[in-house]
N, C-alpha and C positions, 0 to 999 in steps of 0.2 A: 648736563651739565642744571644742577641746577641755580635759577640768575632771581636774583632780587632786583626788582623795579620801584625804584621810590617814586612817588609823583603818578598821581591819579589826571595829567590836564590832556592838553594833544601830546607832547608828546610822551606822556610816559603812557597813556593807552597805546597810540600807534606801534611805538618798539615794545610796550608787551606786547603783544600779538602779535608781530610778524619774527621777536627771539623764540612763543609758546609753537611759533608755526615752520619756524625750523628745525626742529622736536626736542629742544628741554621748556625741564620742567620753569615755570615765571608766577613768582609770587611777587603781591603788588602792596608797594605799605604804599601808605599815604598818615606820616603825623607828623602835619597840621589840619587844621579844622577848617579846607576847603574842598571846591567839588564834593562834596557835603549829597548831595543827590545823587549824582556820578557817580560814587565812592558806593552808593546803598544800592544804583542796580548792578554794580557787577561781580560784585555784590553775592544780590538775588539770583543774579545768571549762572555763577560762579566760571562767565569769562566777560570775552567782547567783539561785539558784531564789529565789524568794517565795514565798509563800504570803497571799492578799488577798484580804477575799471572798471563799474558799469555793472558791479557783481556784489554783494554784501553775501561775506560770509563770518561763521563762526569759529571760535579760541577758546578752548577750554583752558579755564588761569586757577594754578592751585590751592591758590593761599590769600585775598585777597583781606585786610588788617590792619589798622592805627598801631597796634600791639612789634617794638621789633626786635625783639630778643623774636617772636617770634618768626616774624618774616625774615630774619636773619640766618636762622640756626637750620644747619647744614649748608648755604650754599657757597659759591663756589669762587664768585664773579656777582658785583653788586654796579646797579648803573644808576646812576645818581639822575635826573629829569627838576627836577624842578625848576624854581628862577630864581639864577642866580647869586639872588636878596636872600635868599634863606641860607646860605652856604653857610654864612658863620656859625647860625643857632642853631643848624643841620647838624655840626657836622660832632655838637660837645652833646647834642642827643644819641650818634649818631656811632663814639667812636667809642668806649668801650666792648662792641658785640662786632665791632669785622678784627677779631684775634686768627682767624682761619680761612677769613677772604686770599684768590688770590688778588684778581683786580678792583679794583676800583674807577669802570671811568666818572667821569666828569660829563657835558654838556649841557648846554654851553658852561669855558671853565671859569675864563677869565683870571687865574692862577688859584680857582678855590680852594683844591685840593690844598694846598698849605694849609689850611685852619688846620685841616686830620693832620696834615705833617707830620703838625706841634707839641705831636698825640701819641709821639712815636712812630710806631706804627711799622720796624725794620723794615719788618720781611712781607707788605703788602708794595704789590704796584701800583703805583697812583697812573694814569690816562686820563685827559684833556681832550676834550673837542671845540673843535671851531664853527663849527655848522653841524647840524643833526644831521644825518642818514634821508628822515625819510619829513618832509613836512605832512601837514594834518592837524585839523580840528575837529573840534566837537561838535557832530551835529546832534544828538540828543544823550543825553543820560543814558548811559552805556552804548551807544554805537558813535566810532568816530569813524571820520572818509579820510581816506590815506590819499590828496595829493599830488603824493613828485616824493619819484626818491634820485638821492645821489646818486650820479654814476659811478664816483669815489669820493673815500673823505679821510684826512689824515690825522692822526695822533701825535699828543707827545706825550715824553713819560719822563718817566720817578720815578725810581733812581735808573737814571740811562744806560746803566749797563743791563738792565734788562730789559730795555725796547723789544727786543726780538721777541722774549718769550711771554712780553708780553702783545705782543700786535698778532698775533700764531695766538692769545687767546678773543682777541678783541675782535679779527674776523670769523673764529666759530661761532659770535652772537649775532652778524650781523655781517654780509660777503666785501662790500662797498671799503669795509677798514684795512685798506692796501698800505699808506703809505706814514709817513713819517715827518712828523718836523721835531729842530731841530731839541727845541724845549715850550715849558710853558708861557713863554714869556710871549715865544713868537707863537705860538698857538691862540693867547688869548689878540694879537695884533691881527692877525686876517679875520676873528668875529668878523663878519661883513653884516653884521647887524650894531657893530659899533659905528659903522659912516654910515650908510644904509636904509638902519629905523634910525638914526637919528636924523639926518639930515633931512629923509623923504618923510616924516612925521614934523617934525617945526619947524620945515620949510612949510607944510601945506597947513598950518593947523586956521588958517581962516578959511579952505576950499573945506575941515574936516569937520566946521563945525558948521559952516552953514548948510551943507551936506547934506546930515542931518543920517550919517554915515551908511550915506551912497557915495561910496569914495575906492576904491584900486589903487592906493601907496605906489605897488610898485609899476602899475598902466599907468595912472596920472604922472608920479611927481615927478619924473626924473625928466626933464624940457635940457633945451642946451643947457643956458643961467644954468641949473639950478647940479650939471655934471662938473660944468663948471670949480664950484664949491665943495663938490666930490671929490676932485682933483686936487684940487688944493689941503684938506684935509689927510687924499690919499700921501699925498707927497708928502707930508713930516707925520705917518705910521712910517712910510717905506726908509723916510729915514736915519727912525732912530730903530730899522731891524738892521738899514747899516749899520749903525752900529755896535750893535753887542751881534755883534759877526753871520747877521743869518743874507737871506740874495733879497736883492729889492722885488719884492710881488705882490702888482697891483692889487686892488678891491678888482677890479673886473677879470681882472689871471686867472687870479684863486675860485672865482665862482666857475670862468668857464673851466676848469679844471676836476671842479663838484662834480656839475650838469652839462658836461659834455662829451664826449667816446669825440671826441675829434679835437687834439688838445691844438692845431692850428687853428682853428677856424678862427672867425671875428670874434672879439671876447662879448663887443655889445651886441651884435648876435645872438650869443651864450643868452647874455639879462633878456634881451628885450623877448627871447622864445621861452624864457622861462618865465617874465610878466606878460606873457600875455594866455599861457597853458598849463599852468604848474600854478601864479601865487595865487593865497588868498588875501579874500579880500580885508579890508579892512587898511586899517586901527578905525574906530569909529567916534570914537574921540583923543582928545587931543592929550590930555589923564591918562593912557595907554604904558602897558609896559617897555616900548618899540620907546618913547621916553623915561619912566619913572624904572628902570631898571637899564637899559643900555645909555645910556650915560649918566647917574653916577659909580656900573660895577664898571661901563667900557671907556668912555673917555673921556671920564674921570682919572682910571688907569693908569690908561695910555698916553693922557697930561706929569701924571706922577713917575713916572717913567722916563719920558719926554726930559723930564728935571735933574733924572738922580742921571741921565748917562750923556748933559750936556745940550738936548736938543731942542730949541726955541717949537714952541705947540699955541702959536693966535691963528690959528682956526678953530680947533679943539677947543681951547681957552676961551672964545666966546660965544661956542656959539654950547657951554658950560654952562654961559653968564646967563645963553636966553630961553634956555627950558628952564632953568636960573625964576625968570622974569618966567615963561609964563604958569608957573603953574605953582607960584609965592615958595615955592622950598628954598631951602644953601646946597644944591647939591655937592659942593666946595667940603659941607659939611659932614652929609650922608654918606660921600664918592668913597668905594673903594679903594687905597692910595697902601701902594710899600711900602708910607710908619703902621697902616693897620693890619699888619703883617708881619708887625714888628723886626721890620728891618732897615729903617733908618738911617743905622748906625754901621754898613758894612758900605764897602766901596765898590765899585760898579764893576769890581776882578772876582770880591767875596760872589756877590750876588749872583753873575752867571754860575759858579761852579755849587754856590747850597740848592740853586736849583734843580742843574743837573746830576751834581753825583747825594 
């Protein structure tokens, strides 16, 4: 198939490489002025170098462009891999060019496909991911290191009536896409970054600044007392899941589902295995996307959903307040909420119907 990957950062490069490796024609689109040097290197090389399991490999990329129409023309599917902070602005840019697209995957989703849905798009299948199939970091311009591949991944689709068709296409791109969530709200709440990135960074702020970059969050941050905090935030998330008719799946259980072949293994051991073997170093500053993205896009959205469905979220709300104080910002004002999608007047029942049908 012809696939347009939007984003030339860590995720965009890793998934462009792997999708091309799977035999598809990949076009990379960078509509914003970011990753300038990396973008230029990929364009000059006409492809991406990847480091994976000790080997350096190259994959040709059909097109590397900042022109939306050029990158979208003739594509079968679009994979949006920008930060979720860009979803609303990006939707306005790309909406006019999506008419003949079969599938649009957004990951991380955080319900960002609703920004595109407001433009109509009745013939398009939208999918949202909670965690990407590949963890990766840019090593140098034009070179990405692929650190870890998940065993399985889930997607949420709307309209729900086309989820089987959407999953069939998604599996052709990345073979770990094997499972479906009930809806994009469930998928958003299962994003591990909403819990692990936020708590791991907020509660390690002093360590991050003291270490001057010599910090491994997944290895260092999650001590017994921090797991107590994780479990309380996780309980609030599961209370919301239960209220919207979904299974109460913990963060660690979902982590094990993605990363371990044996779904009966100890979920904490699965996390620790990833922490030691696959996790990236960092963050090296407190003002990092682990807070600046996952607090407003993740925790604020979770708090908003909780309020709509009558679930109190004191731990979630406290973390938003602390993060706002740490960075001298008002994440309550910046954050993604149901109101930002124009859904403030929908009843809980109508809201669930809308995001599924």
